[in-house]
C-alpha positions as CSV (number, residue, x, y, z in Angstrom):
1,M,-34.0,28.9,27.9
2,H,-31.4,28.8,30.8
3,R,-30.9,24.8,30.3
4,V,-30.5,25.7,26.3
5,F,-27.8,28.4,26.8
6,A,-26.2,26.3,29.8
7,T,-25.7,23.4,27.2
8,L,-24.7,25.6,24.3
9,L,-21.8,26.9,26.6
10,T,-20.9,23.5,27.5
11,L,-20.2,22.5,24.2
12,L,-18.3,25.5,23.2
13,L,-16.2,25.0,25.9
14,L,-15.6,21.3,25.2
15,S,-15.0,22.1,21.6
16,G,-12.4,24.7,22.5
17,T,-10.8,22.0,24.7
18,V,-10.6,19.7,21.9
19,F,-9.0,22.1,19.3
20,S,-6.5,23.2,21.8
21,H,-5.8,19.4,22.5
22,L,-5.4,19.0,18.9
23,A,-3.1,22.3,18.5
24,D,-0.7,20.3,21.0
25,I,-0.4,17.4,18.6
26,S,2.5,16.8,16.2
27,H,3.2,13.8,14.0
28,L,5.9,11.5,12.8
29,R,6.3,8.8,10.0
30,L,9.2,7.0,10.3
31,Q,9.6,4.6,7.1
32,V,12.7,1.8,8.0
33,G,14.4,0.4,4.9
34,R,17.3,-1.7,4.8
35,Q,20.0,0.9,3.9
36,Q,18.0,4.4,4.9
37,V,15.9,5.4,7.4
38,G,13.2,8.4,6.1
39,F,11.6,10.7,8.7
40,R,8.4,12.8,7.7
41,L,7.8,15.2,10.9
42,T,4.5,17.4,10.9
43,F,3.9,20.2,12.8
44,N,1.0,23.1,12.6
45,L,2.1,26.8,12.4
46,L,1.1,27.4,16.5
47,T,3.8,24.9,17.5
48,L,6.3,26.0,15.0
49,S,5.8,29.7,16.2
50,R,6.8,28.5,19.5
51,I,10.1,26.9,18.2
52,V,11.1,30.3,15.8
53,V,9.8,33.4,14.9
54,I,7.6,33.1,11.9
55,D,5.7,36.3,11.8
56,G,8.5,38.4,11.4
57,D,6.5,41.8,11.3
58,H,4.0,40.7,14.5
59,D,1.1,41.6,12.8
60,Q,-0.6,38.7,13.5
61,R,-0.6,37.4,10.1
62,I,1.8,34.7,8.5
63,T,2.3,35.3,4.8
64,P,3.9,32.4,2.6
65,Q,6.8,34.8,2.3
66,E,7.6,34.6,6.0
67,I,6.8,30.9,5.9
68,A,9.5,30.4,3.4
69,K,12.1,32.8,5.3
70,A,11.6,30.7,8.7
71,M,11.5,27.1,7.4
72,P,15.2,26.7,6.8
73,R,15.6,27.6,10.6
74,V,13.0,25.2,11.6
75,A,14.6,22.7,9.8
76,A,18.0,23.3,11.7
77,Y,16.4,23.2,14.9
78,L,14.8,19.7,14.0
79,K,17.8,18.4,13.2
80,E,19.3,19.4,16.5
81,K,16.3,18.6,18.5
82,V,14.9,15.2,17.3
83,L,18.3,12.8,18.2
84,V,18.5,9.9,16.4
85,N,21.0,6.5,16.8
86,V,21.1,3.5,14.3
87,N,22.5,0.0,15.4
88,G,24.0,2.0,18.7
89,T,26.1,4.9,16.4
90,D,24.7,8.4,17.0
91,A,23.5,10.0,14.0
92,D,20.8,12.6,13.1
93,L,18.0,12.9,10.6
94,G,20.3,12.8,7.9
95,D,19.3,15.0,4.8
96,F,16.8,17.6,4.9
97,Q,15.0,16.7,1.5
98,R,12.1,19.4,1.4
99,Y,9.5,21.3,3.7
100,E,5.5,21.3,1.9
101,C,3.0,23.0,3.1
102,V,-0.3,20.7,3.3
103,W,-3.2,23.1,3.0
104,P,-4.8,24.6,-0.5
105,H,-3.3,27.7,-1.9
106,S,-0.5,27.9,0.5
107,D,1.6,29.6,-2.0
108,T,-0.8,32.9,-1.6
109,E,-3.2,32.3,1.2
110,V,-2.0,34.7,4.5
111,V,-2.7,32.6,7.6
112,T,-4.2,34.5,10.7
113,D,-3.4,33.8,14.4
114,R,-6.7,32.0,14.8
115,E,-6.0,29.8,11.6
116,A,-2.6,28.9,12.8
117,S,-3.3,25.8,14.9
118,Q,-5.1,24.0,11.6
119,R,-2.4,24.7,9.0
120,F,0.3,22.1,9.1
121,I,3.7,21.5,7.4
122,D,5.6,18.4,6.5
123,F,9.2,18.5,7.0
124,N,11.1,15.5,5.2
125,F,14.4,13.7,6.0
126,T,16.4,10.8,4.7
127,R,19.1,9.1,6.5
128,P,21.3,6.7,4.5
129,W,22.6,3.6,6.4
130,P,24.5,1.3,3.8
131,A,26.0,-1.1,6.3
132,G,22.2,-2.1,7.0
133,V,19.6,-1.0,9.6
134,Q,18.8,-3.2,12.8
135,E,17.4,-1.1,15.1
136,V,16.6,2.9,15.3
137,W,16.7,4.9,18.5
138,T,14.5,8.0,18.1
139,G,14.3,11.0,21.1
140,F,12.8,14.5,21.3
141,Q,14.2,17.2,22.9
142,I,11.4,19.9,21.9
143,F,9.1,19.9,24.5
144,A,10.8,22.9,26.5
145,E,9.5,24.9,23.4
146,A,6.7,23.0,22.2
147,G,5.2,22.9,25.5
148,D,5.0,20.0,28.2
149,Q,1.4,18.9,27.2
150,H,2.6,18.4,23.6
151,T,2.6,14.8,22.1
152,V,4.2,13.5,18.7
153,Q,2.6,10.8,17.5
154,A,4.5,8.3,15.3
155,V,4.0,5.7,12.9
156,Y,6.7,3.2,12.4
157,Q,6.7,1.6,8.7
158,Q,8.6,-1.2,7.5
159,E,8.2,-3.5,4.6
160,G,6.5,-6.7,5.6
161,Q,5.2,-5.6,9.2
162,P,2.3,-3.9,10.5
163,D,2.3,-0.3,11.0
164,L,3.3,0.4,14.4
165,P,2.2,4.0,16.5
166,V,4.1,5.6,19.1
167,D,3.5,8.3,21.1
168,F,6.2,10.7,22.5
169,S,5.8,13.2,25.0
170,A,7.8,15.2,27.8
171,A,7.0,12.1,30.3
172,E,8.3,9.5,27.1
173,P,10.4,11.2,24.9
174,E,12.2,8.1,23.5
175,Y,11.6,5.0,21.6
176,L,13.8,2.3,20.2
177,Y,12.5,0.0,17.3
178,D,14.0,-3.2,16.3
179,T,13.8,-4.1,12.6
180,G,14.3,-7.9,13.3
181,W,16.6,-7.9,10.4
182,P,20.2,-9.5,10.8
183,S,23.1,-7.8,11.3
184,G,26.1,-7.6,8.8
185,P,26.3,-6.0,5.1
186,V,23.2,-6.2,3.0
187,A,23.8,-9.2,0.3
188,S,24.6,-8.2,-2.6
189,V,22.0,-8.0,-5.4
190,A,24.3,-9.6,-8.2
191,L,24.5,-13.0,-6.7
192,P,21.7,-14.6,-8.3
193,A,23.3,-13.2,-12.0
194,A,26.4,-14.8,-11.4
195,R,24.9,-18.1,-10.0
196,S,22.7,-18.0,-13.3
197,S,25.9,-17.5,-15.5
198,G,27.6,-20.3,-13.8
199,F,24.9,-22.4,-14.5
200,A,24.7,-21.5,-18.2
201,V,28.5,-22.4,-18.5
202,A,27.9,-25.7,-16.8
203,A,25.1,-26.3,-19.3
204,I,27.5,-25.3,-22.6
205,L,30.1,-27.9,-21.0
206,L,27.5,-30.8,-20.9
207,A,26.1,-29.9,-24.3
208,L,29.8,-30.0,-25.7
209,A,30.2,-33.3,-24.0
210,G,27.3,-34.7,-25.5
211,V,28.4,-33.9,-29.0
212,V,32.0,-35.5,-28.2
213,T,30.2,-38.8,-26.9
214,G,28.0,-38.8,-30.1
215,W,31.0,-38.2,-32.6
216,L,33.0,-41.3,-31.0
217,R,30.0,-43.8,-31.0
218,W,29.7,-42.8,-34.7
219,R,33.3,-43.4,-35.5
220,R,33.2,-46.8,-33.7
221,G,29.8,-47.5,-35.2
222,G,29.2,-46.0,-38.6
223,G,32.6,-44.8,-39.4
224,A,34.3,-48.0,-38.8
225,T,31.7,-49.9,-41.0
226,S,32.4,-47.4,-43.9
227,S,36.0,-48.0,-43.6
228,A,36.1,-51.9,-43.5
229,S,33.8,-51.8,-46.6
């Protein structure tokens, strides 16, 4: 009986350790395009509550209205604390597109303190870069609020390349990603159309030349015979 109790106690302690560890993990999906970079940052409500006050009346219950009121402040915090540099030029996360609560019935459900670590919210930003993206440096300055044990698990996605996982932490808060794309302006998409129109003009000129050549041969041949008769 004592062994069974000890085993159950060990399992409970281990599960508590696992859940507390998961609560200290956030996520970033960084989509690198040729002329823009997209950021999707995902945090749970427990981490967000360390950044800004969400439970405004401190009743240990977070309502949808309290979330909606606090999220613009979170977006402003992220834009300030998540540093971005493109091609060696300081930038930021760019335009805040939207936030999204990623649990069912988020528009009506009240979240308790015990559930806060399991309720995640996405924040989407877009940073345009018309000159072309060659490299993206990202640095996190959130660990003073999120905690020294916090980790941001990131995935870099680029067309034609495998996904690249990168972990950010207080010990390693930054990373430089190289796209491998050449520097300089992005090639204009109108160039193939211009070439095709040039080929069309050349084809028309060749056809006209063929008609003229045929007419001259007719004049020298059949046309001259008709005149003689």
